[in-house]
N, C-alpha and C positions, 0 to 999 in steps of 0.2 A: 479426882486427881488428873484423869485423862483430859478433862475439859480445860484444866488450868494449863497443862502442857501444850494442848492445842492452841489455846489463846496466846501463850507466850511465843509459840512458833509463828503464829500469824503476826503478832506485834513485831517480832524480829524481822520477818520478811518485809513488812511495811517500812520499818526503819532502814533496812538495806536499800529498798527502792527509793525512799526519800533521800537517803545519803548519796546514792548514785546520781540522782537527778540534780541535787544541790551541787555536787561536785562538777557535773557537766555544765551547769549554768555558770558556775564560778569560772571554769576554764574558758568558756565562750566569752564571758565578760572581760577576762584578762587579755584574750587574743584581740578583742575589739579595741580595748584601750591601747594595747601595743601598736595596733594598726594606726590609730589616731596620732600617736607620738612619732612613729617611724615610717609608715608607708602611706602618708597623707598624699604624696604626689602621684600615686597610682590612679589611672583613669577611672572615672566613675562607671560602674557597670549596672546601674539601675535598670529595672524592667518597668515599662510603663503600660498599664492597662489602658485601652482606648478610651473607656468611659472617664477614667480619672484624668487623662491628658487633655481631653476636650474641656474639662473644667479647670485647667491649670490657670487660666486667666481670670479667675473670679475676683481676686484682690485687685488686679489691674482694672477690671471693668468697674469696680466700685470707686476707683480713685482716678478720675479723669483729670488730666492736666494739659496745658498748652505744650505743644511740641512732641507729644507722644507719637511713636511709630504707628502708622495706620496698617490695616491688614494687608494691603497691597505690598507695601515696603517689607513688612515682616516676612511674608510668604515669598516674595521675589528673592530675598537674600538667604532663604533657608535658615531663618533664625531659630526655628524649633530645634534643629540639629546643634546649633551653637549653644543653646540653652542646655540641652542634654549633655553636651561635652563638659560644661562647667558646673553641672548640678551636683555638688558635693554636700548638699543640705541633707538633714536627717529628719525633717518634720514637714508636714503640710504647710505650716506657716512659713518655713524657710524657703521651700521651693516656689510657693506662690509669690513671695516677696522678691525672690530672684527673678522670676519671670517678669514681674512688674518693673523691676529695676532695668532690665534689658530693654523693655519697651518704653522706658521713660528717660531718654537722654536729658541730662541736667542742663539747665540754662543759667546756672549760677555756679561760679567758680568756688565760692565758699563751701557749698554743699559737697563738692568733689574733694576739696582739701580736707574737710572733716572726715569724709569717708576714707580717705587715704590714711589719716591718722589712726583710725580704728583698725584698718587692715594691717598697718605696720605694727600696732600694739599686739594684736593676736599672733603675728609672726614672731615677735620678740618674747612673748609670754605664753609658752606652750601649756603650762598648767591651767591657766585661766581659759585658754582656747578649748582644751579637752573637757574641762568642767562644763562649759556651755554646751559643747557637742553632746555630752552624756545626758544633760537635761533635755536637750532637743530630741534626743532619741526616745526618752521617756514620753515626751509629748506625742510623737508619732504622727499618724495619719488618721483621716476620717473615712476611709473606705473609698468607694468609687465617686463619691460626691464631695464637693467642697463644703467647708463649714458655712460659707456664705449662702449656699443653696438652702441650708436649713434655716439660717437666720432670716433670709428673705421670705421664707414661707411660713414664718410664725403666725402671720395674720390668718392663715387658713384654719388655725385652731380656734379662731373666734374668741369672744369674751368667755372666760372660764371662771366659775365660782365654786367655792367649797361648801356652800350652804347645804346642798342636798346631801353631801357626804357627812357633814357634821350632824345634820338632823337624823340621818340614818344611824349614826353611832349613838346619839343621845337617846334614841328610842329603845336601845338595849337596857337603859337604866330602869324605866318603869316596868319593863318585862321581867327583869331580874327581881325587882321588888315584888312583882306579882307571884313569884314562886311560892311565897309564904301564905298567899291568899288562895290562889287557884292554880295548883301546880300544872295541871293538864293544859289549861289555856295558855299559861306562861310558856310552856315548852313548845306548844304549837306556834305561838307568836314568834318566839326566838328562832324556830326553824324556818318559818316563812320569811322573816326578815333576813336571816343568813343567806337563804337561797336567792332572794332578790338582790342582795348586795353582791353575791358572787357572779350572778348573771350580768348585772350592770357593770361590774368590774371589768369583765373580759371585753365588753363592748368599748369601754373607754380606754382600756389598756392598748387595744389595737390602734387607737388614734394617736397615742403619745409615743409608742415604741420607736417609730422612725426618728423621733427627736432626741431619744436617749443618747444616741451617738454624739450629737452635737453638745448636749449637756455634759457628757463625760469628757469631751475634749476641752470644754471651757474649765471644768474643774481641774483637769491636768494642767491647763495653761496657768491657772492661778497658783497651783502647787509649784510649778517650775519657776514662776516669777518670784515666789517666796524664796526659793533656793538661790536664784540669780541675785536677789537683793543682798544675800550674804557674801557674794563675790565682789571683790574690789576691782573695778575697772575705771580708773581715774579719767581716761579719755572719753568715757561714755557718761559723764556726770549728768548731762542734760537728759539723756535717754533713761538713766536710772531714776531720776527725779520724776519724770513723766510716768514711768512704769509704777512707781510707788503710789502716785496720785490716783491713777486709774484702777490699780489693783484694790486700793482701799475702798473705792466707791462701790465695787461689785462683790465685796467679801461676803455679803449676806446670802449669796446664792449657795454657799457651801454649808450653811448651817443645817444639820440633820439630813444632808444629802444622801447619806447611806441608804435610806429607804428607797430611793430612786436609782442610785448608781451602783448598788451591790452587784458584783459580777455573778452571784448565784441567783439573782432575781429571775424566777420563772424558767430556770434552765434544766429542770427535771434531773438534777444530779443524783438524787437518791439519798443525799445527806440529810439526816434527821433534823438537824438544826435549820438547814436551808428550807426543808419542806415546812417546818413549823412557821418560819418567818413568811413563807409564801402564803400560808393560810391566814396569817395575821393581815397581810396585805389585801388578800381577797375579801375578807370579811369586813375589815375596818377601813379599807381604802387609804391607808396611811401614805402609800407612795403616790397615789393620785392627788392627795391633799398637798403633799410636799412638792410635787411637780408643778401644781398650779401656783404655789408661792414662788418657786424658782422661776417660773415663766414670767410672773409679774416683775420680778427683779430684773430679769434679762431684757424684757421689752423696754424697760426704762434706762438700760445701760448698754445698748448695742454699740454705741460709739466707744465706750470704754473697752469692750471686748476687741473691737477693731483696732484700737490703739495698742493694746497688749500684743495682738498678732503682729502688728507693724513693727513693734520694738524687738520682739523675738526674731521676726523675719529679717530685720535689719542686721542684727548680730550674726545670724547664720549666713546671710549673704556676704558679709565682710569676710567671714572665715572661708566661705566657698571660693571667693575671689582670690584669697591668699593661696589656697590649695591649687586653684587653677593656674596661678602664676608658677607655682613650683613644678607643675606638670609640663610646662612649655619647654621642651627640649631645644627648641630653635630660638629661644630668647624672647624677651618682652621689654617694654619701656613704659614709663609714665608720660602722658602727653603734656605738651606745653600749649597754653591757650593765649592767643593774641587778639588784637582788636581790629585788624585789617583783613581784607579778603585775600586769602592764600590757602594753599594746602601743600605742606612739605612732609613727605614720608620717606624715610631712608631704610632700605632693606626690609620692606614690609612683606608679609606673607599671610596666607589664609590659615586660621587656626585649626582647621580640620584636615589640613594636608600634613602627612607624616614627613615627606621629603620634598618640601616646597622649593620652587625657584623664586628667590627673593628679587623684588624690583623696587626701584626708587622713583619718586616723582616730586617735582617742585614747580609749582605754577601759581600765578596770580590771575590767570585767565581760565576759560573753559578748556577742556581737553577733548579732542576728537580722535578716536581710535579707529584704525583701519587694519585689515588683515583678513586672511582666509578663515573659514570655519575651523574650529579646534586649535587655533593658533594661540589662544590664551586671552582673548579680549574680554570675554564674560567673566573669567576667573579674576582678571585684574580689576575689573569694575567692582566685583564683589569683595575683593581684598581691601580696596580703598574704603568702600561703603561700610563693611563690617568693622574695620578699624576706627572709622569715624564714630560709629555707634558705641563701640567698646570704650573709646576715649571719654565720651560724655556720660556713659552709664556706670562703668566699673573702674574708670580711671586707669585703664590698662590697654596697651596696644601691642599687637604681635608685630613688632618692628624694632629697628635699632633706635629710631626716633620718630616723633610725630609732632607736627606743629600746625595749628589751624585755629580759627575762631570757633566760638560755640554756634552751631548751626541748628536749623530745623532740617530734618532729613527725609527725602522722598526718593522713590524709584519707580521706573516703568520698564520692567525687564522680562518677566516670565509670565506674561499675560496669556489668556486663552479665551475662546468663545464662551459666553455666558448662556448656557443652554436653558437655565431656569427662567431667564428674562427674555430669551430669544434674541439677544444682542449679538451681532457679529463681532469678529475679532477687531475689526477697524473701529467700531463704535466703542468697544471696551477700551481700546488703546487711546482714542482721542479724549475719552473721559479721564483716563489716568493722567494724561499729559495736562489736561485743563486744570486739574486739582493742583498741580505743581505751579502752573502759571498764576493761579489764584493766590496760592500761599506766598509767592514772591511779590505779588502786587500789594499784599497787605503790609509788607515792609516791617513787621514786628521784629524779625530776626533774620540774619543772612540764611539763605536756603542753599543746601548742598543736595544736588540731585544726580541720579544715574539713569541713563536711558540706553537701552540695548536695542539696536535696529529700529530707529524711529520710523513710525508709519509703515511698517513692513506689510500691513494688511491692505495696501492699495496699489494701483498701477504705477509704473516707473516715473512717468512725466509728472503726474500730480504729487507723487511721493517726494520727489526731489524738490519741487517748488514749495510744497507745504513744509517739508522738513527744514528747508533753509530758513524760512520765516519763523518757524517755531523755535529752532535752535538759536536764531538771532535774539529772540525774546528771552531765551534762557541764558543769555550772556550779559545781562545788565549788571549794575553795580551791586545789587542786593542778592545776587545768585551766582553760584559756581556750579557748572554742569560738566559732568563726565559722560560722553556719549560714544557708543560704538556703532559703526555702520559698514556696509559693504559698498555703499554708493560713493565711489572715489571722487565723483563730481563735487561732493560736499566739501572736500578738502580745499578746493579752489574757491568755491562760493563763500566759504566761511573763514578764509585765510586770515581776515582781519579781526575775527571774533574769537577764534579757538586756536590753541596750540595743537599741532599735529603730531601724533605718535602712532606707532604701528608695531605689530608683531609679524614676523615672517617665518617661513619654513623653507627647507631645502629638500630637493629630490635627489636621493643618493641610492645608486644601485637598485633602481626599481622600487624604492620605498620613500615615503615622506617622513622627514625628521623635523620635529618642532623643538626649538630651544627655549621657548616661552620667555625670552628676554625682551623687555620693552625697548624700542628703538625710537629715536627722534625722527620727525618727518612723516610723510604719508607712505603707504605701502606701495612698493614698486614691482613686486612679483605678482604674476598671474598664473596660478597653477591649477585652476579649476578644471580646465579641459585636460591638462596633463594627468590629473587624478582619474578622469574617465578612462584615459588610455591605460593607466596602471591597473584599473579594475577590469580590463579586458573588453571594453566596448569595441564595436565594429570599427575598423580603420576608416571606412567611408564617413561615418558619423564624426570621427575625430578630425579628419582632414577638412570636411566642410565647416565644422565649428571654428577651426583655426582660421580658415579663409574668411568667414563671415566676421569674426572678431577683428581681424586685421583690417578689413575694409572699413569697419566702423571707426577704428582708431585713426585711420588715415583721412576719412572724409567726414566723419560725424553723422553719417547716414547708414541705416540698416538696409541690406539688400534682401 
């Protein structure tokens, strides 16, 4: 009787624990769903492990296209931070596709128009949006590596066959039959074969275990594609048809996948059934046999998996863009694309600034910016560049309006010495500028480029001479250049090729005040020496600097 009471107490305890855990999970799920419906505009607070973020571009690397942003431009403009700002995705497929989207400015208006239709649909249909987000959450992530890291390394597994496993299993049949003839020999044979199978099992298990993560992700991908297929999204009819087609081709990978994908496989949980199943795997290699058959299916359908990732990623990216728009407290607009060289942006701002100073620009020529350090030149260049990228990638601009043609985009702004190759800053800089000139010379598409302090890595005389000629080359019909410089001489030398704008500052009560407002014309204030004075430099240094500068202004010669 005592044993029965004890067993009932244990069962009751387990039921309570199970009930509490189930209730906690349900509560968390409800809170998450409520957040998707009501708090979608809150800023993303994702944490990024370094190893995972390094592989964020795996989908992008696999899908090379004309007009994609190169590494120099991406890094110059701090696009990693822009990506993090708008990454509302819930799966590895979603965030890798979002990264790819930002690095692939579209060169086709129809693609952007369709993307806008999908964004608008999810904004107007919250139930469908949340359903897709919940499925994406189930899909989840692949750990610190991208799925493509696993797919690209499948060849390392070599050609695998099940012959040895099947022969090993078939050998049990005559040994079992031998039990009625010679029991001792049969038992010895069964024991030796079992030990051999177990030893060889662990050797091969170590080879395939790293790939189980990718197989599990693909199974989950197929499962959520099944669920998405039950959701009606009329605007995505083409994507749905493509998803059904590719899902059908790879369905075979799921058959009997439990033997490989079971979460209790080899986890030493202590559960009797799990332990029994593990022994079945060790002795008869059923998971190795199934893994090899799954591998054969996968090797023949890598492109189908890639297509499903792209479809799910596309849907998540559209939803992430909608949520990004809702989070923009300073407003946004959809861009207008034209067929002639121009760039018009009204009240534009950088999306990472909480309290930005908005500026407007309208030009059909290149723009030359002058002004002192910290006056706003670089931020303005980045504001225009980022908005041009967002316009062509996610059909969204952080501005009141934006109007321009479809461009190829390049920059040369935040360069540094390349220690690994031993190249000086100047060599790195002229290579960066040369790639822009080469892109413009090809003439496939208008080029929009941004240059901050052209040729700062060399002496004044040669810098001004070379900068003049390079910037003249960046002012042709097929290119629109925004450049910032401290060399005021360039405003005169390039007066016929560039529109002059500037930022200025004021010295008030011993302090420097920047208003960050874009002004027409070239900079007229000279406060560099004044700033030395404010920082407490010796009066003799200040006086001699003023005198020397004034002499140069009057005579054109240095004393």
